[in-house]
N, C-alpha and C positions, 0 to 999 in steps of 0.2 A: 716902738717908742720914739725912735729917732725921727720918724716922719710926722710926729704930732706937731701941730702948728706952733706951739710954744717952743719946741725944740728947734724947729727950723728957724724961727725968729732969733733964738739965742745964738745959733751957730752962724747965722748970716748966709747960710747955704740954701740953694733952691731945692725943691723936692727931687728934681732930676740929679743934681749933684750929690745929694745925700744918698739916693738910691744907688748911684754909681759907687760911692764909697762902701756902702753895705755889700754890694755885689763883689767888690774886690776883697773885702774881709772874708766873705763866705767862701771865696775861691781858695783861700789859704788856710781856712779853719780845718781843724781835725775833729771828726765826729767822735763823740764820747758815748760809749755804751754804759748805761746806768745799770750796773749789776746789783748794786745794793742801794736801798733807799733808807736813809738815816732820818726818819721823821718821828715826831716833830722836832725841829731844830730852832726855828726862828720865831720871834713873836708874831710875824706876819706869815701865815701859811703859804702865801703866794711866793715867798722868797725861798721856800724849801726846795723847789725844783732847781734853782740856781745853785744852792748849796750841794744838792745831789750831784749835779754835773761837775762842780768844782772838786768835790771829794773823789768821785770816780775817775775824773780826768787827771788826778794828781797835780792839780794846778798850784802855782806859787802864790797867786793873788786873785782876788775878786776886785774889780774896779767898779765903783758905784757911788752915786751921790747919797745913797741910803746906807751909809756905813753902820749906823746904830743898830739896824736889824741883823747885821751879819757878824759883827765883831765877836761876840761870845762863842757862837757855834764854830766860826772859822778858826778861832784860837785853839779850840779843842783839837782840830785837825791840822794845826800848824800852817794855816793859810793866812797870808796877809790880807787885810782889807784896806783898800786905798780909795780916796776920792780921786777923780780925774786929774785935778791939779797936782796932787801928790805924785801920781804916776809920771806926769810931764816933768816935774822937778827931778825925779829920779833919773829920767832919761837925760836931762840937761846936765846933771852932775857927772854922768859917766863920760861925757865928751872930753 
């Protein structure tokens, strides 16, 4: 998704810069084994795989611009759902 033309335009980053950022994130990411699938959870079935990883990975939050599809299911599992701007604001407040 991050390499879609509209996302590149919004970020102001080149394709190469974005790919480099994604590579760096992948290098520090922890794989999550999805032992249990809790489906259906979301009004959009394509979002269920994100919820499965979040639940099985015992995550604190899902960061997405599509908060509406995640909120109800995530609350059931005590997972925060944040828009990217909300996450940045939380980081800024911790300083």
